[in-house]
N, C-alpha and C positions, 0 to 999 in steps of 0.2 A: 537412584544416586547421580546418574548422568544428567537426568531429567530435571530434578532439583539445582544441579548447576547452571544446566542451559537457563535456566527460569531466572535464576538469581544472575546470573552474567548478562541477561537479555535485561532484566532490571534494572540493572546499572547502566549500560547503553541507553536505556529510554529515560534515566533520569539526567545522564549527559545529554539528549537528544532534547530535554524539557529546558534544561539550562540555557541551552542556544536559543530556544524559545522565549525564555522568559527575557535574554539581554536583547532579544531585537522586538518585544511587545512595544514599546513605547513607540516604535518607528510605525507598528503595524504594517510592515511590509517585507514580506521575507523573499530574498533572493532564491534562485534557483542554485546557485552555488551552497549558500548556506545548506538547505536542503539536501542537496546532492551531498555535499561534503559528510553530514550525519548519517543518509543512508549508507554510503560507501563503509563507513566506519563501522556499524553496525554488522554487514555482510563480510567485513575483513576480520572482525572479531569472531562471528560466528563460525569463518572458514576456517580460522587458524585454531580454534578450539576443538571443533567438532568434524571438520574435512568434508570434502566429497561433495559438496551443497548440488555442483552440476548434476549428479545422478537423481536429483529430486526434480529436475525441470522435464516438463513433458515436452515432447517432441511431436512431430506429424499436426494430424488434425486435432488432438487433444489440447497441444499449444495456442491453437487459435483462439482470438477475442470476437466474440460474435458482436457485430455492430449493428445494431437496428436504429435507421435513421427517421423512423416514423413517430419516434417517441411511444413505440408502445412495446409492452413486454407479452410476446409470440410463445405458446404452448410448446412450440417446435424444437424453440431457443432454449427454454429452460428443460425441455427433456435431452437435449443434448449437453446443458450443463451439468445437470444431476445423473447424468451418465456418465462423467467424466469425457465426454467426445469433445470439449471444449474447455478451456481453461475460465474463461471470463465472459462477462454480457455487459456490452457497454449500449446502453438505449441512451442516444443522442435526444435532448429538449424533453427529457423526463420528467426534470424537476426545474421550476422557473429559474433562471439564470441570477436573477433579481434577490429570490429567496435565498437563492447557493448562496450567493454571496454575503448576505445578511448573515445567514448562518455560520459561515466560515469565520467571519469578524465575531458574532456572539462565542464561540468556539475556542479561539485563539485569545480571550481576555479572561 
């Protein structure tokens, strides 16, 4: 029952966020403030309804974001990620920046 409420509530927040996106679509320029406000609203809602989100946050090496500067996904990085010994893997220059910008523009249309 609680999971159903979470999904329903999260869907409502997502719809609010989508409305913000639609309002700014014509400009095709999103301010970081608008995004941050929507994200903060989502987490305030989740925390107020379900509480103790901080207990879900990893600490220590498990909270690390592995950064690969050479544009290559390395096996040892994936191993750490899949063993939950890191939270994220950021591979710089993995995807062409012009293509990423174009894809982003297409996704917000």
